N, C-alpha and C positions, 0 to 999 in steps of 0.2 A: 968377213959372211959369202956366202957364195952365192948361187940367184933368186935362190929361195929363201923361205928361212927354216930354220930345220924342223920346228913341229909341224911346219903346212907340209915341207914338202913328206914327214912319214905318215900323215893323214892322206895323201895322193898316193903315197904305195899302198896301205893299205887298203884301199878303195878304189883299185883301179879304172873297172865300168862305170861309178858314179860320174853324173855328168856334174863339175863344177864349170860358175863363172868367177875370170879373171879378169885381174889388169895385166896389161905386157907392157914392160916399159922397153921402146927398142933404140937404139944407136942407129943414126941414118936416116933416111926418108921411109917415112910413114906409109908411103903410097906405096913401095917395095917391100915392106913389112905386110901389109895386107893381101896384095899378090901372093906371098909364098904364103901369106895363111891361108889363101883361095883355093891353090892348089895341091894346101892336106887338106882341104876341104872341111876348113874351121871358118865357123861363119864372123864375122868382126860387128859386133852389136855397137857399136860407137867407137870415133875417136876424136881424142883429148888432143888436140898439137900444141895446148900451150907445158903441157909437161910429155910431150912426144912419147903419146903410149894410145894403145888399144885395147875397148873393153872384147875378150871373146867369150864362148860359151863351148865347151869341150868334155872333153872325155880326161880322165884324173890324170890315165896313162899317157894320153895327148900332150897335158899338161907338162908330164916329166921329158917328153920325147922334144917341146921347144925349150928344153933348158938347153938344149945341146945346138941349137941356133946361134950362129954368131951374132943375127943381129940383136938377141932378146938379153937386153942385159938384168932385170928383173921382172920376176914376177910375183905377183900377189891378188891374195883372196878379192874379189871388188864386191867389196859389204857393203849394206846401209847405211851410211856415217848419219848421225840426227848430229845439231847445232844444240845450242842450250843457249838460251832468252836471256840476253844481260836487260834489268830494265835501269840503264842508267840514272832517272828522277831520285828513284830508292836510294842509287848508288853518292849520292849528291847532297838529299836527306842525310846518310850516316856523315859525310864528312864535315855534315856544318851542326853536329849534335856535337855537346861538350860532355860529357861524365866523370 
């Protein structure tokens, strides 16, 4: 697999002027990546040091261009993530019942 999933790359190619929010995983120092993004006029919305990535907003065209940068490891769409609640008390009740 390349730096981006094929389906997402096709989506970017199909709408190059659209603004997209991305998570860009970087190799090396995040500070250097932030500097390079600033040079490209790409705003960094947030840094994730634990996963060595930054959240950015840019055009789809710029996202495709970023794939050519040697410090870019992977690009993915920044989407809202939901966690599903898990009720431990209910699970314990199920385990204790005999059928």
